[in-house]
C-alpha positions in Angstrom: 0.0 0.0 0.0 2.9 2.4 0.9 4.6 1.6 -2.4 1.4 2.4 -4.4 1.0 5.7 -2.5 4.6 6.6 -3.2 4.2 5.8 -6.9 1.1 8.0 -7.1 2.8 10.8 -5.4 5.8 10.5 -7.7 3.5 10.6 -10.8 1.6 13.6 -9.6 4.7 15.6 -8.7 6.3 14.7 -12.1 3.2 16.0 -13.9 3.0 19.2 -11.7 6.7 19.9 -12.2 6.1 20.1 -16.0 2.9 22.1 -16.0 3.2 23.4 -19.5 3.8 20.0 -21.1 1.1 18.4 -18.9 -1.5 21.0 -19.9 -0.5 20.6 -23.6 -1.0 16.8 -23.4 -4.3 17.2 -21.5 -5.5 19.6 -24.2 -4.6 17.2 -27.0 -6.2 14.2 -25.4 -9.3 16.2 -24.4 -9.7 17.5 -27.9 -9.4 14.1 -29.5 -11.7 12.4 -27.1 -14.2 15.2 -27.1 -14.4 15.2 -30.9 -14.8 11.4 -31.0 -17.5 11.7 -28.3 -19.3 14.6 -30.1 -19.3 12.9 -33.5 -20.4 9.6 -31.9 -23.3 11.2 -30.1 -24.3 13.2 -33.3 -24.1 10.1 -35.4 -26.2 8.1 -32.9 -28.8 10.9 -32.5 -28.9 11.6 -36.2 -29.5 8.0 -37.1 -32.9 8.3 -35.4 -33.4 11.8 -36.8 -32.7 10.6 -40.4 -35.0 7.6 -39.9 -37.7 9.9 -38.8 -37.2 12.2 -41.9 -37.1 9.2 -44.2 -40.4 8.0 -42.7 -42.0 11.0 -44.5 -41.4 9.1 -47.8 -43.7 6.3 -46.7 -43.3 2.5 -46.7 -40.0 1.0 -47.9 -41.2 -2.7 -48.0 -44.4 -4.1 -49.4 -45.9 -7.5 -49.2 -48.2 -8.7 -52.1 -49.8 -12.0 -52.9 -48.4 -14.4 -55.4 -50.9 -13.9 -58.3 -52.1 -16.9 -60.3 -50.9 -16.2 -63.9 -51.8 -17.8 -67.2 -50.0 -16.7 -70.4 -52.4 -16.8 -73.4 -50.9 -17.2 -76.8 -50.2 -19.5 -79.8 -46.9 -20.2 -81.5 -45.0 -16.9 -81.5 -48.0 -14.8 -80.7 -48.7 -13.6 -77.2 -52.2 -12.3 -76.5 -51.5 -11.3 -72.9 -51.8 -12.7 -69.4 -54.8 -13.8 -67.4 -54.5 -13.3 -63.7 -56.9 -14.5 -61.0 -57.4 -12.4 -57.8 -55.1 -13.5 -55.0 -55.1 -12.5 -51.4 -53.0 -12.6 -48.3 -54.2 -14.1 -45.1 -54.2 -11.4 -42.5 -53.7 -13.7 -39.6 -50.7 -15.4 -41.3 -49.1 -12.1 -42.1 -49.6 -10.9 -38.5 -48.1 -14.1 -37.1 -45.1 -13.9 -39.5 -44.3 -10.3 -38.6 -44.4 -11.2 -34.9 -42.1 -14.2 -35.4 -39.7 -12.2 -37.6 -38.9 -9.7 -34.9 -38.9 -7.0 -37.6 -39.3 -3.5 -36.1 -41.6 -1.7 -38.5 -44.7 0.4 -38.8 -47.3 -1.4 -40.9 -50.6 -0.8 -42.7 -52.9 -3.5 -44.1 -54.8 -2.9 -47.3 -57.7 -4.6 -49.1 -58.4 -3.1 -52.6 -61.7 -3.9 -54.3 -64.6 -2.5 -56.2 -67.9 -1.4 -54.8 -70.9 -0.4 -57.0 -72.4 3.1 -56.6 -75.2 4.3 -58.9 -74.0 3.4 -62.4 -70.3 3.0 -61.7 -67.8 0.8 -59.9 -65.6 2.7 -57.6 -62.1 1.5 -56.5 -62.1 1.2 -52.7 -59.2 0.7 -50.3 -59.9 -0.8 -46.9 -57.4 0.5 -44.3 -56.8 1.0 -40.7 -56.9 4.8 -40.4 -54.7 4.9 -37.3 -51.9 3.2 -39.2 -52.4 5.4 -42.2 -52.1 8.6 -40.2 -48.8 7.3 -38.7 -47.3 5.9 -41.9 -48.4 8.6 -44.4 -48.1 11.9 -42.5 -48.1 14.0 -45.6 -51.7 13.2 -46.5 -53.8 16.3 -46.4 -57.3 16.0 -45.1 -60.1 18.5 -45.5 -62.7 17.5 -42.9 -62.3 14.8 -40.3 -60.8 11.3 -40.2 -63.7 8.8 -40.3 -65.3 6.9 -37.5 -67.4 3.7 -37.8 -69.8 4.0 -40.8 -67.8 6.9 -42.4 -65.4 7.2 -45.3 -62.9 9.6 -46.8 -62.7 10.3 -50.6 -59.7 11.1 -52.7 -59.7 14.6 -54.0 -59.7 13.7 -57.7 -62.6 11.3 -57.2 -64.5 13.8 -55.1 -64.1 16.4 -57.9 -65.2 14.0 -60.6 -68.3 12.8 -58.7 -69.0 16.2 -57.1 -68.8 14.8 -53.5 -68.2 16.8 -50.4 -68.0 16.1 -46.6 -71.4 15.3 -45.2 -72.7 13.5 -48.2 -73.9 9.9 -47.9 -73.2 7.0 -50.2 -74.8 3.6 -50.6 -72.2 1.2 -51.9 -73.1 -2.3 -53.1 -70.6 -5.1 -52.6 -70.6 -8.8 -53.4 -71.6 -9.8 -49.9 -73.6 -6.8 -48.6 -74.5 -3.2 -49.0 -72.9 -0.5 -46.9 -74.2 3.0 -46.3 -71.4 5.5 -45.5 -71.1 9.2 -44.7 -68.2 11.2 -46.2 -66.3 12.7 -43.3 -63.4 14.3 -45.3 -61.6 14.7 -48.6 -58.0 13.5 -48.7 -55.2 14.7 -51.0 -51.8 12.9 -51.3 -50.6 13.9 -54.8 -50.6 10.2 -55.8 -53.0 7.4 -56.8 -54.8 7.7 -53.5 -56.5 10.8 -54.9 -58.7 8.6 -57.1 -59.7 6.1 -54.4 -62.4 5.8 -51.8 -61.2 4.8 -48.3 -63.1 3.0 -45.5 -62.3 0.8 -42.5 -60.7 -2.5 -43.4 -63.2 -4.7 -41.5 -66.1 -2.9 -43.3 -64.7 -3.5 -46.7 -63.9 -7.1 -45.9 -67.5 -7.8 -44.9 -68.9 -5.9 -47.9 -66.8 -8.0 -50.3 -67.1 -11.2 -48.4 -63.4 -11.4 -47.9 -63.1 -11.7 -44.1 -59.4 -11.9 -43.0 -58.1 -11.2 -46.5 -55.6 -8.6 -47.8 -54.3 -7.5 -51.1 -51.3 -5.5 -49.8 -49.2 -4.8 -46.7 -47.0 -1.8 -46.5 -44.0 -1.7 -44.0 -41.9 1.1 -42.9 -38.8 -0.6 -41.6 -36.3 1.4 -39.5 -33.0 1.5 -41.4 -30.0 0.2 -39.5 -26.8 -1.8 -40.0 -28.6 -4.6 -41.9 -29.7 -3.6 -45.4 -33.4 -3.6 -46.3 -32.6 -6.2 -49.0 -31.5 -8.7 -46.4 -34.6 -8.0 -44.3 -36.8 -8.4 -47.3 -35.1 -11.7 -48.1 -35.5 -13.0 -44.6 -39.2 -12.1 -44.5 -39.6 -13.7 -47.9 -38.5 -17.0 -46.5 -41.1 -16.8 -43.8 -43.8 -15.9 -46.3 -43.4 -18.3 -49.3 -47.0 -17.7 -50.5 -46.3 -13.9 -50.9 -43.8 -11.5 -52.6 -41.8 -9.2 -50.4 -40.4 -6.2 -52.4 -38.5 -3.1 -51.7 -39.8 0.3 -52.6 -36.4 1.1 -54.0 -36.5 4.9 -54.0 -37.3 5.1 -50.3 -35.1 2.1 -49.3 -32.0 3.5 -51.1 -32.6 7.0 -49.7 -32.7 5.7 -46.2 -29.7 3.5 -46.4 -27.7 6.1 -48.4 -28.3 8.9 -46.0 -27.3 6.9 -43.0 -24.3 5.4 -44.6 -22.9 8.8 -45.7 -23.5 10.3 -42.3 -21.7 7.4 -40.5 -18.8 7.5 -43.1 -18.3 11.2 -42.6 -18.2 10.9 -38.8 -15.7 8.0 -39.0 -13.3 9.7 -41.4 -13.2 12.9 -39.4 -12.7 11.0 -36.2 -9.9 8.9 -37.7 -8.0 11.9 -38.9 -8.3 13.6 -35.5 -7.2 10.5 -33.6 -4.1 10.0 -35.9 -3.1 13.6 -35.4 -3.6 13.5 -31.7 -1.7 10.2 -31.4 1.3 11.7 -33.3 1.2 14.8 -31.1 1.2 12.7 -27.9 4.0 10.5 -29.1 6.2 13.5 -30.0 5.6 15.2 -26.7 6.2 12.0 -24.6 9.4 11.3 -26.6 10.7 14.8 -25.8 9.9 14.3 -22.1 11.9 11.1 -22.0 14.9 12.8 -23.7 14.8 15.6 -21.1 14.5 13.2 -18.2 17.4 11.0 -19.2 19.5 11.8 -16.1 16.5 11.4 -13.8 15.8 8.0 -15.3 19.5 7.0 -15.0 19.4 8.1 -11.3 16.4 6.0 -10.5 18.0 3.0 -12.1 21.2 3.6 -10.3 19.4 3.8 -7.0 18.0 0.3 -7.5 14.9 0.8 -9.6 14.3 -1.9 -12.1 13.5 -1.1 -15.7 9.9 -2.3 -15.2 9.4 0.0 -12.2 10.7 3.0 -14.1 8.5 2.1 -17.0 5.6 1.8 -14.6 6.1 5.4 -13.6 5.8 6.6 -17.2 2.9 4.3 -17.7 1.2 5.8 -14.7 1.7 9.3 -16.0 0.2 8.4 -19.3 -2.8 6.7 -17.7 -3.4 9.7 -15.4 -3.3 12.0 -18.4 -5.5 9.7 -20.4 -8.1 9.5 -17.6 -8.3 13.3 -17.0 -8.3 14.0 -20.7 -11.1 11.5 -21.3 -13.2 12.9 -18.5 -12.8 16.4 -19.9 -13.3 15.2 -23.4 -16.7 13.6 -22.5 -17.9 16.9 -21.0 -16.7 19.0 -23.8 -17.9 16.5 -26.4 -21.4 16.4 -25.0 -21.6 20.2 -25.2 -20.2 20.2 -28.8 -22.8 17.5 -29.8 -25.6 19.6 -28.4 -24.3 22.7 -30.3 -24.0 20.8 -33.6 -27.4 19.1 -33.5 -29.2 22.4 -32.5 -27.5 24.6 -35.1 -27.1 22.2 -38.0 -30.0 19.7 -37.6 -32.4 21.8 -35.5 -32.7 18.9 -33.1 -31.6 18.0 -29.6 -28.8 15.4 -29.1 -29.6 12.6 -26.7 -27.9 12.3 -23.3 -25.9 9.1 -23.6 -24.0 8.3 -20.3 -22.2 5.2 -21.7 -20.3 7.4 -24.2 -18.2 8.5 -21.2 -16.6 5.0 -21.4 -15.8 5.5 -25.1 -14.3 8.9 -24.3 -12.1 7.5 -21.6 -11.2 4.6 -23.8 -10.1 6.8 -26.6 -8.0 9.1 -24.4 -6.3 6.2 -22.5 -5.6 4.4 -25.8 -4.0 7.5 -27.3 -2.0 8.3 -24.2 -0.7 4.7 -23.8 -0.1 4.2 -27.5 1.8 7.4 -27.8 4.0 6.3 -24.8 5.0 3.0 -26.4 8.0 4.4 -28.2 9.3 6.4 -25.2 8.8 3.4 -22.9 10.9 1.3 -25.1 13.6 4.0 -24.9 13.3 4.0 -21.1 13.7 0.2 -21.1 16.8 0.3 -23.1 18.4 3.3 -21.5 21.8 2.7 -19.9 21.9 4.5 -16.5 25.7 5.0 -16.6 25.6 6.8 -19.9 22.6 8.8 -19.0 24.2 10.0 -15.8 27.3 11.1 -17.8 24.9 13.1 -20.1 25.7 10.9 -23.1 
């Protein structure tokens, strides 16, 4: 115990005696660890931010049934393809998604035709709670529907001269439904030409209980590509097709990959520069303390004990630099996310371990060369000043 206390006191006095060099090393280590911490926190926080922004593009995976196809033709002539209606089993899809462990927002759809007056209208049965979460850009004039109500696409409403408050009696294969229009929806896409009502109501009207024509998934992008996730889900659903919505999928993966690559490259450059600075400063310290090292060896100190002193100095500097780096890095991360991304960085306590690890690694790595010099130093020659 007395020996450890003596060693600690020796290390502290050695650092205090060279205040200028100690402050320089602390500043270098704190700068390196703070930047690594700041960029790590920003990258971690922005991964969620980018995922939230990409969510505005809508679903990035879709599940559709395997349609029955029959090619019609004779010889070299092809007259087209006959397809039969095919459906997904809602219960099977729900169970498969639960077993897959896939973290995704989802919306179930059943597309069909209902007869109104002298025309057949394309109707989409959905869960409106899922729709509002998965497609936040939809603009609604009026209110979202309750039971027995519907919303109409803006193009269809204009063509049929429909408005909120009107009632429609729609005839399906199984039953007739009477619905009140609660709002007009506009999305800028094909949805503007559709009529929307609750999924269970359309399933009953068409006599297709528990059946779906489409499932949309918004999968949170991460380290694993969407293509791999789609392939894994495809194995669990052999009776369906799992496809990427490529524009959304590539945008999500591309943005996250570029953000992470930028953070990694900047951090690597800073760490290499900081490591070189630490190594140069520690080497200069060893050269200046040659006589001191020779005296300690001449007084009976072994090479390993002398190296332990330098190792203790490096560890002390690394610990203090890492602690300061975490505090400064957290502040820098908050500044960057607020000014550049207009968001707030998350408070991540476990990044303190990363900051300490980076600082200790740089301090000890930069001391490897000087420690080897200490190990090989001849005490007689160093006392002579050679």
